[in-house]
N, C-alpha and C positions, 0 to 999 in steps of 0.2 A: 422520279429519282433523281434525274439529273436537275431539277428545280433545286431540290433539297442540297445537293452538293454544290451548287453555284451559290446557295446561302451560307453554308459552313463556310465555303473560301473566302466569301465575301465578309463573313464574320471574323475570320482569324485574320485576313487582310485589314481590318480595321483595328482589331486588337493590338496588332505588330505597329499600326500606326500610333494608336494610342501610347503605347510603352515607348516608342521613339519619340513620340512629343514630350512625354513626360520626362523623360532622360535629358532632352535638350531642355525644358524648362528648368530643370535643376540645375543644371550648368549655367545658364544665363543667370539665375539667381544668385550661383555663386560668384559669377563675375561681376554684378551688379554690386553686391556686397563688398568686394574687393576694391571696387572703382569708388564706393561711398567712403571707403578707410583712406584710399590715397587722397580723395578731395580734403578729408578732414585733416589729414597731415598736412596737407599742402598749405590748406589755411592757416593752421597752427605756424610752419614755418614761415609764411609772409607775415605773421604779426611778429614772432621772433627776429626777423630780419628788421621789421620797421622798429622795434625798439633797439635792436643794434645800432641802427643807424642813426635814430634820435640820439642814442648814448653817447656815439663817437663825436656827432654835432655838437651837442650842448654840453658833455663832460669833458672828454678828450680834448677837444678842440676849443674849448672856452680859453678867453682871453681875460677875464674878470669872475667874480665869484657868480656861482649859477642861481638866477632868480627863482624866487619863490614860485612862479608859473611854471618854468621851466622842470624844478623839481617835483612839482605836483602833476605834471604831465607823465614824466617819467615813472613816478612812483604808480599813476593810474596804468600806464601801459603795463607794466610788470604785473600787476594784480589782474589784468585782463588776460594775460597769458595762462591764468590759471595751473601754474607749474610751481609745485611745493620748493623744488630743488633750485629752481630759478630766484624765486621770491627772497628762499634763505639765503643766497648768495648776496643778493641786492641788499637785503638787510646787514648781513656783516660789512659789506661795503659801505653802506650810510653809518652804521652806527662804528666805523672805524675810528678808533683814538688820535693815532697820529700818521704823518702823511706817508710813512714806509708801508704801515699796515693796510692803508688805504690803498697804496700802490700794489700791494700782493692781492688784496680783494677785488681789485680790477681785473687783475690776469685771471684769476680764479672764476670772474664773472664771464669774461670774455671767452675763456677756454669752454666754458659750460654751454654760453650760448652757441658756440661752434658746434659741439656735439650735439646740443638738441637738434639743429638745424640739418644735421648728417640723418 
């Protein structure tokens, strides 16, 4: 009789431990998923900041006409961001017909980039 009670007590204790470990596993899986999302956002932000820095260096600080290689590099960086809104704003800037329109599109592009980084 005592053996049966000990066996039942051990089985219940193991069941409780299994439930506790399963709950802890679920919580850890949620944390891992959140960390993966954060890492992906950080990588995207890093790419956006890299593009922003290149844009400032090659376009805003340019002393002369922007070279083909620099334009190609910026275009590739924008496409690698895989962000339709940034690409659309970039195209508006690139296709500006007047200096005033280009200046306005630069402001819009910079504002969008900053919002995306946040």
